[in-house]
N, C-alpha and C positions, 0 to 999 in steps of 0.2 A: 504494500500500500504506500506508494510514493506520495509525498507532499512537496509541492513546489511553491516557493514564495517568491513573488515578483514585486520588487519595490520600485515605484515610480514617483516622480514629483507630482503634486496635485496642481495640474495646469490644464484642466479641461479635457482629459482623456474621455472619449465618447464611450458609450456602452458597446458600440460596434467594435471599437478598438480593443476594449477589454475582452470581449468575446473572442476576438482573433488571437489575443495573447493566450487565453485559456485553451483554445483549440490547438494552437501551435505548440504550447508546452506539453499538452496531452499527447499530441501526435508524435512529438520527439521521444517521449518516454515509451510509447508503444513501439516505435520503430527501432530504438536503440536498445531498450531493456526488455522488450516484449511484455510490457505491463498492460493489464486490461484497462481500458478507458474507464470502466465503471468503478475501478478502485484507485484511480489517479485523481488526486485533489490538487487544485491550483488556487492559491490565495493571492490576491492583488492588494498590496498595501500602498496607500497613497500618503506620501510624506509632504508636509508643508515645505515649500521652497526654501524658507529660512532655516529649516532643519536639515538641509542637504548641503554637502560641501564637496568641492573638487579642487585639486591642486593646492590644498592648504587654505582655501578660501571658502566663505559661504558662496553658494551658487550665484546669487544675484551680483555679488562683487566680482566673481570670476567672469561672468558673462559681460559685465561692464568693461572690465579690463581687456577681455578678448575682443570685444567690439571696437574698442579704441585702437588696438593693434591692427585690426583688419581694415580700418578706415584709412584710405590713402591721404 
């Protein structure tokens, strides 16, 4: 009984996108580990953007700096 947790930032992911994530993760476990879909659980956790970081920075600050570097 595999349990997959997918963490994403809370930025307007649609129900259709979440359904695609669930199906994709389930299909992956079926194809790679031969797990039955009915016993494969997928949990999507949405994290507030301010609680997510990358490159040693809170994500909003990382994105701001990245945008500044990308602007000619």
